[in-house]
N, CA, C and O atoms as a Tinker XYZ file with bonds, in Angstrom:
   396  protein
     1  N     -7.857000   10.107000    8.944000    73     2
     2  CA    -8.071000   10.395000    7.550000    64     1     3
     3  C     -6.847000   11.122000    7.002000    63     2     4     5
     4  O     -6.296000   11.999000    7.666000    81     3
     5  N     -6.422000   10.760000    5.791000    73     3     6
     6  CA    -5.250000   11.369000    5.191000    64     5     7
     7  C     -5.545000   12.800000    4.766000    63     6     8     9
     8  O     -6.663000   13.121000    4.363000    81     7
     9  N     -4.540000   13.652000    4.860000    73     7    10
    10  CA    -4.651000   15.048000    4.478000    64     9    11
    11  C     -4.677000   15.159000    2.962000    63    10    12    13
    12  O     -3.979000   14.410000    2.279000    81    11
    13  N     -5.475000   16.088000    2.418000    73    11    14
    14  CA    -5.615000   16.230000    0.974000    64    13    15
    15  C     -4.333000   16.699000    0.310000    63    14    16    17
    16  O     -4.189000   16.535000   -0.902000    81    15
    17  N     -3.388000   17.279000    1.056000    73    15    18
    18  CA    -2.132000   17.729000    0.477000    64    17    19
    19  C     -1.038000   16.677000    0.612000    63    18    20    21
    20  O      0.108000   16.927000    0.239000    81    19
    21  N     -1.367000   15.540000    1.123000    73    19    22
    22  CA    -0.411000   14.447000    1.234000    64    21    23
    23  C     -0.177000   13.857000   -0.151000    63    22    24    25
    24  O     -1.030000   13.971000   -1.032000    81    23
    25  N      0.985000   13.224000   -0.344000    73    23    26
    26  CA     1.268000   12.593000   -1.632000    64    25    27
    27  C      1.604000   11.123000   -1.450000    63    26    28    29
    28  O      2.104000   10.702000   -0.407000    81    27
    29  N      1.318000   10.363000   -2.481000    73    27    30
    30  CA     1.627000    8.942000   -2.539000    64    29    31
    31  C      2.593000    8.742000   -3.699000    63    30    32    33
    32  O      2.300000    9.130000   -4.829000    81    31
    33  N      3.745000    8.137000   -3.420000    73    31    34
    34  CA     4.754000    7.909000   -4.452000    64    33    35
    35  C      5.179000    6.446000   -4.447000    63    34    36    37
    36  O      4.924000    5.724000   -3.483000    81    35
    37  N      5.819000    6.014000   -5.515000    73    35    38
    38  CA     6.369000    4.660000   -5.658000    64    37    39
    39  C      5.325000    3.582000   -5.388000    63    38    40    41
    40  O      5.637000    2.562000   -4.772000    81    39
    41  N      4.100000    3.792000   -5.837000    73    39    42
    42  CA     3.001000    2.857000   -5.598000    64    41    43
    43  C      3.219000    1.565000   -6.372000    63    42    44    45
    44  O      3.595000    1.579000   -7.544000    81    43
    45  N      2.978000    0.458000   -5.697000    73    43    46
    46  CA     3.050000   -0.858000   -6.331000    64    45    47
    47  C      2.129000   -1.812000   -5.592000    63    46    48    49
    48  O      1.668000   -1.517000   -4.489000    81    47
    49  N      1.865000   -2.950000   -6.202000    73    47    50
    50  CA     0.985000   -3.915000   -5.557000    64    49    51
    51  C      1.651000   -4.428000   -4.282000    63    50    52    53
    52  O      2.877000   -4.450000   -4.172000    81    51
    53  N      0.836000   -4.833000   -3.338000    73    51    54
    54  CA     1.348000   -5.393000   -2.087000    64    53    55
    55  C      2.226000   -6.597000   -2.381000    63    54    56    57
    56  O      3.300000   -6.739000   -1.796000    81    55
    57  N      1.784000   -7.458000   -3.274000    73    55    58
    58  CA     2.551000   -8.665000   -3.617000    64    57    59
    59  C      3.921000   -8.302000   -4.189000    63    58    60    61
    60  O      4.932000   -8.853000   -3.754000    81    59
    61  N      3.969000   -7.381000   -5.158000    73    59    62
    62  CA     5.239000   -6.982000   -5.773000    64    61    63
    63  C      6.167000   -6.350000   -4.733000    63    62    64    65
    64  O      7.368000   -6.623000   -4.715000    81    63
    65  N      5.605000   -5.513000   -3.878000    73    63    66
    66  CA     6.400000   -4.857000   -2.838000    64    65    67
    67  C      6.988000   -5.889000   -1.878000    63    66    68    69
    68  O      8.179000   -5.847000   -1.572000    81    67
    69  N      6.158000   -6.810000   -1.406000    73    67    70
    70  CA     6.613000   -7.817000   -0.449000    64    69    71
    71  C      7.696000   -8.705000   -1.059000    63    70    72    73
    72  O      8.697000   -8.996000   -0.403000    81    71
    73  N      7.509000   -9.132000   -2.293000    73    71    74
    74  CA     8.506000   -9.976000   -2.956000    64    73    75
    75  C      9.817000   -9.221000   -3.127000    63    74    76    77
    76  O     10.888000   -9.772000   -2.872000    81    75
    77  N      9.744000   -7.960000   -3.559000    73    75    78
    78  CA    10.948000   -7.145000   -3.753000    64    77    79
    79  C     11.718000   -6.950000   -2.450000    63    78    80    81
    80  O     12.943000   -6.823000   -2.463000    81    79
    81  N     11.005000   -6.925000   -1.330000    73    79    82
    82  CA    11.648000   -6.721000   -0.032000    64    81    83
    83  C     12.131000   -8.035000    0.594000    63    82    84    85
    84  O     12.830000   -8.018000    1.608000    81    83
    85  N     11.764000   -9.164000   -0.002000    73    83    86
    86  CA    12.148000  -10.463000    0.537000    64    85    87
    87  C     11.281000  -10.913000    1.696000    63    86    88    89
    88  O     11.715000  -11.725000    2.514000    81    87
    89  N     10.062000  -10.400000    1.780000    73    87    90
    90  CA     9.150000  -10.746000    2.877000    64    89    91
    91  C      8.461000  -12.079000    2.607000    63    90    92    93
    92  O      8.212000  -12.447000    1.459000    81    91
    93  N      8.161000  -12.786000    3.678000    73    91    94
    94  CA     7.459000  -14.064000    3.557000    64    93    95
    95  C      5.961000  -13.923000    3.783000    63    94    96    97
    96  O      5.219000  -14.891000    3.612000    81    95
    97  N      5.506000  -12.737000    4.165000    73    95    98
    98  CA     4.089000  -12.497000    4.422000    64    97    99
    99  C      3.911000  -11.143000    5.070000    63    98   100   101
   100  O      4.844000  -10.345000    5.150000    81    99
   101  N      2.699000  -10.897000    5.531000    73    99   102
   102  CA     2.385000   -9.631000    6.184000    64   101   103
   103  C      1.457000   -9.911000    7.351000    63   102   104   105
   104  O      0.637000  -10.828000    7.300000    81   103
   105  N      1.590000   -9.126000    8.390000    73   103   106
   106  CA     0.698000   -9.270000    9.540000    64   105   107
   107  C      0.279000   -7.890000   10.018000    63   106   108   109
   108  O      0.998000   -6.908000    9.832000    81   107
   109  N     -0.889000   -7.828000   10.635000    73   107   110
   110  CA    -1.368000   -6.585000   11.229000    64   109   111
   111  C     -1.178000   -6.689000   12.730000    63   110   112   113
   112  O     -1.555000   -7.681000   13.354000    81   111
   113  N     -0.586000   -5.649000   13.299000    73   111   114
   114  CA    -0.292000   -5.617000   14.727000    64   113   115
   115  C     -0.973000   -4.400000   15.339000    63   114   116   117
   116  O     -0.950000   -3.311000   14.765000    81   115
   117  N     -1.577000   -4.592000   16.504000    73   115   118
   118  CA    -2.221000   -3.485000   17.210000    64   117   119
   119  C     -1.247000   -2.901000   18.226000    63   118   120   121
   120  O     -0.701000   -3.623000   19.060000    81   119
   121  N     -1.034000   -1.592000   18.151000    73   119   122
   122  CA    -0.191000   -0.904000   19.113000    64   121   123
   123  C     -0.963000   -0.816000   20.430000    63   122   124   125
   124  O     -2.020000   -0.187000   20.476000    81   123
   125  N     -0.457000   -1.432000   21.504000    73   123   126
   126  CA    -1.200000   -1.437000   22.770000    64   125   127
   127  C     -1.302000   -0.056000   23.418000    63   126   128   129
   128  O     -2.172000    0.165000   24.261000    81   127
   129  N     -0.435000    0.865000   23.039000    73   127   130
   130  CA    -0.443000    2.201000   23.642000    64   129   131
   131  C     -1.414000    3.155000   22.943000    63   130   132   133
   132  O     -2.056000    3.980000   23.593000    81   131
   133  N     -1.518000    3.036000   21.601000    73   131   134
   134  CA    -2.383000    3.948000   20.848000    64   133   135
   135  C     -3.685000    3.303000   20.407000    63   134   136   137
   136  O     -4.656000    3.997000   20.104000    81   135
   137  N     -3.707000    1.969000   20.372000    73   135   138
   138  CA    -4.879000    1.259000   19.883000    64   137   139
   139  C     -4.965000    1.207000   18.362000    63   138   140   141
   140  O     -5.896000    0.617000   17.815000    81   139
   141  N     -4.004000    1.817000   17.678000    73   139   142
   142  CA    -4.005000    1.822000   16.212000    64   141   143
   143  C     -3.287000    0.587000   15.676000    63   142   144   145
   144  O     -2.372000    0.051000   16.301000    81   143
   145  N     -3.733000    0.154000   14.499000    73   143   146
   146  CA    -3.098000   -0.974000   13.831000    64   145   147
   147  C     -2.021000   -0.488000   12.874000    63   146   148   149
   148  O     -2.098000    0.614000   12.330000    81   147
   149  N     -1.014000   -1.336000   12.680000    73   147   150
   150  CA    -0.015000   -1.098000   11.650000    64   149   151
   151  C      0.335000   -2.445000   11.036000    63   150   152   153
   152  O      0.080000   -3.493000   11.629000    81   151
   153  N      0.921000   -2.408000    9.844000    73   151   154
   154  CA     1.281000   -3.635000    9.140000    64   153   155
   155  C      2.779000   -3.852000    9.244000    63   154   156   157
   156  O      3.556000   -2.897000    9.227000    81   155
   157  N      3.183000   -5.113000    9.352000    73   155   158
   158  CA     4.593000   -5.471000    9.379000    64   157   159
   159  C      4.826000   -6.596000    8.390000    63   158   160   161
   160  O      4.109000   -7.596000    8.381000    81   159
   161  N      5.855000   -6.415000    7.547000    73   159   162
   162  CA     6.228000   -7.491000    6.637000    64   161   163
   163  C      6.993000   -8.540000    7.425000    63   162   164   165
   164  O      7.889000   -8.208000    8.200000    81   163
   165  N      6.641000   -9.804000    7.230000    73   163   166
   166  CA     7.298000  -10.905000    7.936000    64   165   167
   167  C      8.671000  -11.168000    7.329000    63   166   168   169
   168  O      8.831000  -11.214000    6.109000    81   167
   169  N      9.660000  -11.338000    8.208000    73   167   170
   170  CA    10.999000  -11.688000    7.779000    64   169   171
   171  C     11.882000  -10.502000    7.428000    63   170   172   173
   172  O     13.070000  -10.679000    7.159000    81   171
   173  N     11.327000   -9.297000    7.425000    73   171   174
   174  CA    12.113000   -8.084000    7.165000    64   173   175
   175  C     11.674000   -7.000000    8.138000    63   174   176   177
   176  O     10.614000   -7.100000    8.756000    81   175
   177  N     12.482000   -5.983000    8.265000    73   175   178
   178  CA    12.202000   -4.925000    9.235000    64   177   179
   179  C     11.506000   -3.741000    8.554000    63   178   180   181
   180  O     12.053000   -2.640000    8.485000    81   179
   181  N     10.296000   -3.986000    8.053000    73   179   182
   182  CA     9.523000   -2.923000    7.402000    64   181   183
   183  C      8.124000   -2.903000    8.007000    63   182   184   185
   184  O      7.418000   -3.911000    8.009000    81   183
   185  N      7.741000   -1.743000    8.518000    73   183   186
   186  CA     6.382000   -1.541000    9.013000    64   185   187
   187  C      5.705000   -0.486000    8.143000    63   186   188   189
   188  O      6.366000    0.317000    7.484000    81   187
   189  N      4.379000   -0.505000    8.155000    73   187   190
   190  CA     3.600000    0.401000    7.317000    64   189   191
   191  C      2.377000    0.911000    8.056000    63   190   192   193
   192  O      1.801000    0.217000    8.894000    81   191
   193  N      1.996000    2.121000    7.736000    73   191   194
   194  CA     0.693000    2.627000    8.164000    64   193   195
   195  C     -0.360000    1.844000    7.392000    63   194   196   197
   196  O     -0.071000    1.238000    6.360000    81   195
   197  N     -1.576000    1.865000    7.904000    73   195   198
   198  CA    -2.690000    1.221000    7.208000    64   197   199
   199  C     -3.771000    2.273000    6.985000    63   198   200   201
   200  O     -4.217000    2.915000    7.936000    81   199
   201  N     -4.191000    2.450000    5.749000    73   199   202
   202  CA    -5.276000    3.379000    5.449000    64   201   203
   203  C     -6.549000    2.913000    6.143000    63   202   204   205
   204  O     -6.791000    1.713000    6.277000    81   203
   205  N     -7.359000    3.873000    6.582000    73   203   206
   206  CA    -8.586000    3.555000    7.317000    64   205   207
   207  C     -9.498000    2.601000    6.557000    63   206   208   209
   208  O    -10.115000    1.728000    7.168000    81   207
   209  N     -9.596000    2.749000    5.243000    73   207   210
   210  CA   -10.503000    1.903000    4.457000    64   209   211
   211  C    -10.057000    0.454000    4.395000    63   210   212   213
   212  O    -10.870000   -0.425000    4.109000    81   211
   213  N     -8.787000    0.184000    4.655000    73   211   214
   214  CA    -8.287000   -1.190000    4.627000    64   213   215
   215  C     -8.699000   -1.923000    5.891000    63   214   216   217
   216  O     -9.113000   -3.081000    5.833000    81   215
   217  N     -8.588000   -1.261000    7.028000    73   215   218
   218  CA    -8.924000   -1.920000    8.297000    64   217   219
   219  C     -8.027000   -3.115000    8.520000    63   218   220   221
   220  O     -6.803000   -2.982000    8.521000    81   219
   221  N     -8.619000   -4.283000    8.708000    73   219   222
   222  CA    -7.841000   -5.514000    8.880000    64   221   223
   223  C     -8.120000   -6.508000    7.757000    63   222   224   225
   224  O     -7.853000   -7.702000    7.898000    81   223
   225  N     -8.650000   -6.021000    6.654000    73   223   226
   226  CA    -9.006000   -6.871000    5.512000    64   225   227
   227  C     -7.809000   -7.010000    4.573000    63   226   228   229
   228  O     -7.710000   -6.287000    3.581000    81   227
   229  N     -6.907000   -7.932000    4.881000    73   227   230
   230  CA    -5.745000   -8.151000    4.026000    64   229   231
   231  C     -6.127000   -8.973000    2.807000    63   230   232   233
   232  O     -6.800000   -9.997000    2.923000    81   231
   233  N     -5.696000   -8.521000    1.643000    73   231   234
   234  CA    -5.892000   -9.269000    0.410000    64   233   235
   235  C     -4.847000   -8.819000   -0.604000    63   234   236   237
   236  O     -4.203000   -7.787000   -0.413000    81   235
   237  N     -4.676000   -9.573000   -1.665000    73   235   238
   238  CA    -3.632000   -9.275000   -2.636000    64   237   239
   239  C     -4.002000   -8.148000   -3.588000    63   238   240   241
   240  O     -3.206000   -7.808000   -4.464000    81   239
   241  N     -5.170000   -7.565000   -3.446000    73   239   242
   242  CA    -5.560000   -6.436000   -4.281000    64   241   243
   243  C     -5.130000   -5.100000   -3.680000    63   242   244   245
   244  O     -5.436000   -4.048000   -4.240000    81   243
   245  N     -4.429000   -5.128000   -2.554000    73   243   246
   246  CA    -3.983000   -3.904000   -1.903000    64   245   247
   247  C     -2.700000   -3.384000   -2.544000    63   246   248   249
   248  O     -1.988000   -4.122000   -3.224000    81   247
   249  N     -2.420000   -2.116000   -2.320000    73   247   250
   250  CA    -1.201000   -1.484000   -2.821000    64   249   251
   251  C     -0.402000   -0.900000   -1.665000    63   250   252   253
   252  O     -0.920000   -0.709000   -0.564000    81   251
   253  N      0.863000   -0.624000   -1.935000    73   251   254
   254  CA     1.758000    0.016000   -0.977000    64   253   255
   255  C      2.343000    1.242000   -1.657000    63   254   256   257
   256  O      2.770000    1.176000   -2.810000    81   255
   257  N      2.361000    2.364000   -0.941000    73   255   258
   258  CA     2.950000    3.598000   -1.465000    64   257   259
   259  C      3.818000    4.244000   -0.396000    63   258   260   261
   260  O      3.609000    4.041000    0.800000    81   259
   261  N      4.798000    5.028000   -0.845000    73   259   262
   262  CA     5.562000    5.876000    0.051000    64   261   263
   263  C      4.676000    7.081000    0.300000    63   262   264   265
   264  O      4.436000    7.875000   -0.609000    81   263
   265  N      4.188000    7.223000    1.524000    73   263   266
   266  CA     3.204000    8.244000    1.893000    64   265   267
   267  C      3.922000    9.425000    2.530000    63   266   268   269
   268  O      4.660000    9.268000    3.504000    81   267
   269  N      3.698000   10.607000    1.969000    73   267   270
   270  CA     4.318000   11.824000    2.493000    64   269   271
   271  C      3.195000   12.759000    2.945000    63   270   272   273
   272  O      2.552000   13.404000    2.116000    81   271
   273  N      2.957000   12.832000    4.263000    73   271   274
   274  CA     1.908000   13.719000    4.758000    64   273   275
   275  C      2.339000   15.184000    4.659000    63   274   276   277
   276  O      3.527000   15.489000    4.558000    81   275
   277  N      1.364000   16.071000    4.690000    73   275   278
   278  CA     1.697000   17.498000    4.669000    64   277   279
   279  C      2.557000   17.852000    5.884000    63   278   280   281
   280  O      3.522000   18.609000    5.773000    81   279
   281  N      2.202000   17.307000    7.020000    73   279   282
   282  CA     2.959000   17.513000    8.259000    64   281   283
   283  C      3.249000   16.148000    8.857000    63   282   284   285
   284  O      2.343000   15.325000    8.985000    81   283
   285  N      4.472000   15.900000    9.218000    73   283   286
   286  CA     4.809000   14.619000    9.819000    64   285   287
   287  C      5.831000   13.865000    8.998000    63   286   288   289
   288  O      6.335000   14.357000    7.988000    81   287
   289  N      6.124000   12.661000    9.453000    73   287   290
   290  CA     7.150000   11.841000    8.823000    64   289   291
   291  C      6.576000   10.971000    7.714000    63   290   292   293
   292  O      5.468000   10.446000    7.827000    81   291
   293  N      7.342000   10.827000    6.650000    73   291   294
   294  CA     6.955000    9.950000    5.546000    64   293   295
   295  C      7.166000    8.497000    5.961000    63   294   296   297
   296  O      8.041000    8.193000    6.772000    81   295
   297  N      6.356000    7.606000    5.398000    73   295   298
   298  CA     6.494000    6.179000    5.669000    64   297   299
   299  C      5.720000    5.411000    4.605000    63   298   300   301
   300  O      4.986000    5.996000    3.809000    81   299
   301  N      5.896000    4.101000    4.605000    73   299   302
   302  CA     5.110000    3.253000    3.707000    64   301   303
   303  C      3.681000    3.191000    4.213000    63   302   304   305
   304  O      3.440000    3.215000    5.420000    81   303
   305  N      2.723000    3.111000    3.275000    73   303   306
   306  CA     1.317000    2.967000    3.650000    64   305   307
   307  C      0.674000    1.871000    2.817000    63   306   308   309
   308  O      0.847000    1.803000    1.600000    81   307
   309  N     -0.068000    1.023000    3.500000    73   307   310
   310  CA    -0.869000   -0.014000    2.871000    64   309   311
   311  C     -2.244000    0.579000    2.607000    63   310   312   313
   312  O     -2.878000    1.100000    3.525000    81   311
   313  N     -2.714000    0.508000    1.364000    73   311   314
   314  CA    -3.993000    1.127000    1.029000    64   313   315
   315  C     -4.687000    0.354000   -0.089000    63   314   316   317
   316  O     -4.090000   -0.506000   -0.736000    81   315
   317  N     -5.939000    0.675000   -0.295000    73   315   318
   318  CA    -6.691000    0.045000   -1.366000    64   317   319
   319  C     -6.141000    0.504000   -2.703000    63   318   320   321
   320  O     -5.711000    1.648000   -2.854000    81   319
   321  N     -6.159000   -0.399000   -3.671000    73   319   322
   322  CA    -5.770000   -0.037000   -5.018000    64   321   323
   323  C     -6.936000    0.700000   -5.630000    63   322   324   325
   324  O     -8.043000    0.168000   -5.714000    81   323
   325  N     -6.692000    1.907000   -6.052000    73   323   326
   326  CA    -7.785000    2.704000   -6.573000    64   325   327
   327  C     -7.476000    3.316000   -7.917000    63   326   328   329
   328  O     -6.320000    3.442000   -8.321000    81   327
   329  N     -8.534000    3.691000   -8.594000    73   327   330
   330  CA    -8.392000    4.350000   -9.876000    64   329   331
   331  C     -9.146000    5.671000   -9.893000    63   330   332   333
   332  O     -9.449000    6.207000  -10.959000    81   331
   333  N     -9.449000    6.196000   -8.703000    73   331   334
   334  CA   -10.273000    7.402000   -8.630000    64   333   335
   335  C     -9.596000    8.614000   -9.249000    63   334   336   337
   336  O    -10.285000    9.541000   -9.675000    81   335
   337  N     -8.260000    8.639000   -9.313000    73   335   338
   338  CA    -7.563000    9.779000   -9.890000    64   337   339
   339  C     -7.082000    9.519000  -11.315000    63   338   340   341
   340  O     -6.430000   10.377000  -11.910000    81   339
   341  N     -7.394000    8.353000  -11.867000    73   339   342
   342  CA    -6.964000    8.031000  -13.223000    64   341   343
   343  C     -7.797000    8.838000  -14.210000    63   342   344   345
   344  O     -9.027000    8.825000  -14.152000    81   343
   345  N     -7.119000    9.541000  -15.121000    73   343   346
   346  CA    -7.832000   10.352000  -16.113000    64   345   347
   347  C     -7.786000    9.727000  -17.500000    63   346   348   349
   348  O     -8.514000   10.163000  -18.392000    81   347
   349  N     -6.951000    8.721000  -17.699000    73   347   350
   350  CA    -6.900000    7.997000  -18.965000    64   349   351
   351  C     -6.293000    6.630000  -18.707000    63   350   352   353
   352  O     -5.546000    6.452000  -17.745000    81   351
   353  N     -6.609000    5.662000  -19.558000    73   351   354
   354  CA    -6.131000    4.307000  -19.359000    64   353   355
   355  C     -5.963000    3.631000  -20.708000    63   354   356   357
   356  O     -6.793000    3.810000  -21.600000    81   355
   357  N     -4.898000    2.856000  -20.867000    73   355   358
   358  CA    -4.660000    2.070000  -22.066000    64   357   359
   359  C     -4.213000    0.699000  -21.608000    63   358   360   361
   360  O     -3.245000    0.588000  -20.856000    81   359
   361  N     -4.894000   -0.350000  -22.045000    73   359   362
   362  CA    -4.636000   -1.707000  -21.596000    64   361   363
   363  C     -3.837000   -2.463000  -22.655000    63   362   364   365
   364  O     -4.282000   -2.591000  -23.796000    81   363
   365  N     -2.662000   -2.964000  -22.280000    73   363   366
   366  CA    -1.817000   -3.727000  -23.186000    64   365   367
   367  C     -1.901000   -5.231000  -22.939000    63   366   368   369
   368  O     -1.066000   -5.984000  -23.442000    81   367
   369  N     -2.875000   -5.669000  -22.189000    73   367   370
   370  CA    -2.942000   -7.089000  -21.846000    64   369   371
   371  C     -3.581000   -7.937000  -22.937000    63   370   372   373
   372  O     -3.567000   -9.163000  -22.833000    81   371
   373  N     -4.133000   -7.335000  -23.969000    73   371   374
   374  CA    -4.754000   -8.092000  -25.057000    64   373   375
   375  C     -3.678000   -8.878000  -25.801000    63   374   376   377
   376  O     -2.494000   -8.556000  -25.711000    81   375
   377  N     -4.086000   -9.894000  -26.526000    73   375   378
   378  CA    -3.157000  -10.712000  -27.303000    64   377   379
   379  C     -2.678000   -9.935000  -28.521000    63   378   380   381
   380  O     -3.396000   -9.824000  -29.515000    81   379
   381  N     -1.476000   -9.401000  -28.444000    73   379   382
   382  CA    -0.950000   -8.564000  -29.516000    64   381   383
   383  C     -0.488000   -9.366000  -30.723000    63   382   384   385
   384  O     -0.197000   -8.784000  -31.768000    81   383
   385  N     -0.416000  -10.682000  -30.605000    73   383   386
   386  CA    -0.005000  -11.504000  -31.746000    64   385   387
   387  C     -1.060000  -11.506000  -32.848000    63   386   388   389
   388  O     -0.769000  -11.885000  -33.982000    81   387
   389  N     -2.271000  -11.090000  -32.527000    73   387   390
   390  CA    -3.355000  -11.056000  -33.514000    64   389   391
   391  C     -3.438000   -9.716000  -34.230000    63   390   392   393
   392  O     -4.322000   -9.510000  -35.061000    81   391
   393  N     -2.523000   -8.801000  -33.913000    73   391   394
   394  CA    -2.550000   -7.479000  -34.526000    64   393   395
   395  C     -1.800000   -7.477000  -35.819000    63   394   396
   396  O     -1.715000   -6.443000  -36.481000    81   395
């Protein structure tokens, strides 16, 4: 479980992140020594932690953030896209030509 004092920065969709990095896909790999899973972008040398809630359920609704734990090394983390900390929202996706 992530520490409450940890921070998430540079958050973007998994798809946008993978395209920006030049990756052709993503795979989940199990570390045989620890038994923990991690994600690796195909075609590039980028690995990521996986949030517990993601498990092995890969889908395009996931996000990637630069994860900085209170103690330990920072790294990329694959996690669910959430809005639990959003305090306000404004949607610009409506057809503005009708305004």
